[in-house]
C-alpha positions in Angstrom: 16.8 -10.6 -14.1 13.6 -11.4 -12.3 10.3 -10.2 -13.8 8.9 -9.2 -10.4 10.5 -7.7 -7.3 8.4 -8.2 -4.2 9.1 -5.4 -1.7 8.0 -5.8 1.9 8.6 -3.1 4.5 8.8 -4.5 8.0 8.5 -2.6 11.2 8.0 -4.8 14.3 6.2 -7.2 11.9 8.4 -10.4 12.3 5.5 -12.5 13.5 3.7 -12.0 10.1 6.6 -12.5 7.7 6.9 -16.3 7.5 3.2 -16.8 6.6 3.4 -14.0 4.1 6.5 -15.5 2.4 5.1 -19.0 2.3 2.0 -17.8 0.4 4.0 -16.1 -2.3 5.4 -19.2 -3.9 1.9 -20.5 -4.5 0.7 -17.4 -6.4 3.7 -15.9 -8.2 4.1 -18.1 -11.2 7.0 -16.1 -12.8 10.5 -15.3 -11.9 10.7 -13.1 -8.8 12.9 -11.9 -6.0 11.9 -10.9 -2.5 13.3 -7.9 -0.7 12.4 -7.2 3.0 13.3 -3.8 4.3 13.7 -3.9 8.1 12.8 -0.3 8.9 15.1 0.2 11.9 12.7 -1.4 14.4 15.5 -3.4 15.9 14.2 -6.8 14.9 16.6 -9.5 13.7 15.1 -11.2 10.7 17.9 -13.6 9.9 15.7 -16.6 11.1 13.8 -16.2 7.8 16.9 -17.3 5.9 16.5 -20.9 7.3 13.2 -21.4 5.4 13.7 -18.7 2.7 17.4 -18.6 1.8 16.6 -16.6 -1.3 15.2 -13.6 0.5 17.3 -10.5 0.7 17.0 -8.5 4.0 18.0 -4.9 4.0 18.5 -3.4 7.4 17.9 0.3 7.0 19.7 2.6 9.5 16.7 4.9 10.1 12.9 4.4 10.2 12.1 5.9 6.8 8.3 5.4 7.1 6.2 3.4 4.7 7.0 5.2 1.5 10.7 5.8 2.4 11.1 2.1 3.3 9.6 1.0 0.0 11.9 3.4 -1.9 14.8 1.7 -0.2 13.5 -1.6 -1.4 13.2 -0.3 -5.0 16.8 0.8 -4.8 17.8 -2.8 -4.2 15.4 -4.3 -6.7 16.1 -5.6 -10.2 12.6 -6.7 -11.5 10.6 -5.2 -14.3 7.6 -5.0 -12.1 7.5 -3.9 -8.5 5.0 -5.7 -6.1 4.6 -3.7 -2.9 3.1 -5.9 -0.2 2.4 -5.3 3.5 4.0 -7.9 5.8 0.6 -8.7 7.5 -0.8 -10.3 4.3 -1.1 -13.7 2.7 -1.9 -14.5 -0.9 -5.2 -16.3 -1.2 -6.4 -16.7 -4.8 -5.1 -16.2 -8.4 -1.8 -16.1 -10.2 0.5 -13.2 -10.6 1.0 -13.8 -14.3 -2.6 -12.9 -14.9 -2.1 -9.5 -13.5 1.1 -8.9 -15.5 -0.5 -10.1 -18.7 -3.4 -7.6 -18.2 -1.0 -4.8 -17.4 1.0 -5.5 -20.6 -2.1 -5.4 -22.8 -3.5 -2.2 -21.1 -1.9 1.0 -22.3 -0.6 3.7 -19.9 -1.1 1.5 -16.8 0.0 3.1 -13.5 -0.6 1.3 -10.2 -2.7 -1.9 -10.1 -4.2 -2.6 -6.7 -5.0 -6.2 -5.7 -8.2 -7.3 -3.8 -7.7 -7.1 0.0 -9.9 -9.5 2.0 -10.6 -9.6 5.7 -10.7 -12.7 7.9 -14.4 -13.3 7.1 -13.7 -13.4 3.4 -15.2 -9.9 2.8 -13.7 -7.1 0.9 -11.9 -4.5 3.1 -12.7 -0.8 3.0 -10.4 1.9 1.5 -8.9 -0.3 -1.2 -9.2 2.4 -3.9 -11.0 5.6 -4.5 -11.5 8.9 -6.3 -9.2 11.8 -6.2 -9.4 13.2 -2.7 -11.1 16.6 -2.3 -12.2 18.5 0.8 -15.9 17.5 0.4 -14.9 13.8 0.0 -12.6 14.1 2.9 -15.3 15.4 5.2 -17.7 12.6 4.1 -15.0 10.0 4.6 -14.2 11.1 8.1 -17.8 11.4 9.3 -19.1 8.1 7.9 -18.2 4.5 8.6 -15.8 3.0 6.0 -17.5 1.1 3.3 -16.0 -1.8 1.5 -16.2 -2.0 -2.3 -19.5 -3.5 -3.5 -18.1 -5.2 -6.6 -18.8 -8.9 -6.8 -15.7 -11.1 -6.9 -17.3 -14.0 -8.9 -16.0 -12.6 -12.2 -13.0 -10.7 -13.3 -12.8 -7.0 -12.4 -10.4 -4.5 -13.9 -11.7 -1.2 -12.6 -10.3 2.2 -13.3 -9.7 4.1 -10.1 -7.8 7.3 -9.1 -5.7 5.6 -6.4 -5.3 2.2 -4.9 -4.2 1.0 -1.5 -0.5 0.6 -0.8 -1.2 -2.7 1.1 -0.8 -4.7 -2.1 -0.2 -3.2 -5.5 1.9 -3.6 -8.6 3.6 -1.0 -10.8 6.2 -1.2 -13.5 9.6 -0.1 -12.3 9.9 2.4 -15.2 6.6 4.1 -14.4 7.3 4.2 -10.7 10.7 5.8 -11.1 9.4 8.2 -13.8 7.0 9.8 -11.2 9.7 9.8 -8.5 8.5 6.9 -6.4 6.9 7.5 -3.0 7.0 11.0 -1.6 9.0 10.4 1.6 7.5 13.5 3.2 4.6 11.3 4.0 5.9 9.2 6.8 2.8 7.0 7.2 -0.6 7.2 5.4 -1.7 9.1 2.3 1.5 8.2 0.4 -0.5 5.8 -1.8 -3.2 8.4 -2.6 -0.4 10.9 -3.3 1.3 8.4 -5.7 -2.0 7.7 -7.4 -2.6 11.4 -8.0 0.9 11.9 -9.5 0.5 8.9 -11.7 -2.8 10.2 -13.2 -1.4 13.7 -13.6 1.5 12.1 -15.5 -0.9 10.4 -18.0 -1.2 7.0 -16.4 -4.4 5.2 -15.3 -4.6 3.2 -12.1 -6.7 0.1 -11.7 -8.1 -2.3 -9.1 -8.5 -6.0 -9.8 -9.6 -9.2 -8.3 -7.3 -11.3 -10.5 -5.2 -11.8 -7.4 -6.7 -11.7 -3.9 -4.8 -11.1 -0.6 -5.8 -11.6 3.0 -4.8 -8.6 5.0 -4.8 -8.5 8.8 -6.0 -4.9 8.8 -4.2 -2.8 11.3 -2.0 -5.8 12.2 1.2 -3.8 12.5 -0.2 -0.7 14.3 -2.7 -1.1 17.2 -2.6 2.2 19.0 -5.9 3.8 17.8 -5.3 7.4 18.9 -1.7 7.5 17.7 -2.9 6.0 14.4 -5.5 8.7 13.9 -3.1 11.5 14.8 -0.6 10.3 12.2 -3.4 9.8 9.6 -4.8 13.4 10.1 -1.3 14.8 9.9 -0.7 13.1 6.6 -4.1 14.4 5.3 -3.0 17.9 6.1 0.3 17.4 4.3 -1.5 15.9 1.3 -3.9 18.9 0.9 -1.1 21.4 1.6 0.9 19.8 -1.2 -1.8 19.5 -3.8 -4.2 22.3 -3.0 -2.2 24.9 -1.1 -1.3 26.1 2.4 -4.8 27.6 2.9 -6.2 24.1 3.5 -4.2 23.7 6.8 -6.2 26.2 8.9 -9.4 24.6 7.5 -8.4 21.1 8.4 -6.7 21.7 11.8 -9.9 22.4 13.8 -11.7 19.7 11.9 -9.1 17.1 12.9 -9.0 18.4 16.5 -12.8 17.8 16.7 -12.4 14.3 15.4 -9.6 13.5 17.9 -11.6 14.9 20.7 -14.5 12.8 19.7 -12.3 9.7 19.7 -10.8 10.5 23.1 -14.3 11.0 24.6 -15.4 7.6 23.2 -12.6 5.7 24.9 
């Protein structure tokens, strides 16, 4: 049985996968398996078997979204730890065993987010955060995204409320205990929702630089307006789920205003 199951959901992301897979062998220094869920985008990924014969490719019969696709991958996984990884990433620094060792010695660990770097070697924004509230949401939507300010020269193991779904680790037992990803979130907010459910179940989430990952941010979705529409829809779903239906009439005009602003700026 592998110690780690790497789960990658691919939707029209075949151009990124070879680089992502090549980088894994240099930074996962424990037994592992790789599961790629082709999320019904119609791409044939069999070419990967020539270079990576050990990779298992699951062709899902519907586009289940990000969370749903990952849940499909978990269903096919056998590892003690689940490593959820975006296809448009490559491992840069560190060894996976260091993250696992730290998780084992830290009680009640939920999700552990890895450091996401951009092409300039800087930390990307929205890697982790506090529990999302309406005031924080307003501030987030009206200000430019800020990257974490933590230095990366020394080891960071920072308590957070949620961590990005782009690259994070969770024990299989804990992930299944809280029910995995909520598939009602098709795209966006599913990682923040998972973080909230983990903390409400008594677990603590962390962000660390023990392992750093280059992420081509937005690499698999380039339509800006469509992206924002999906993002705001997921925001309303999140607040409706955790704070009640009364939040929807508050958020709808707020989101319409933001979308109008975006259209006028194009």
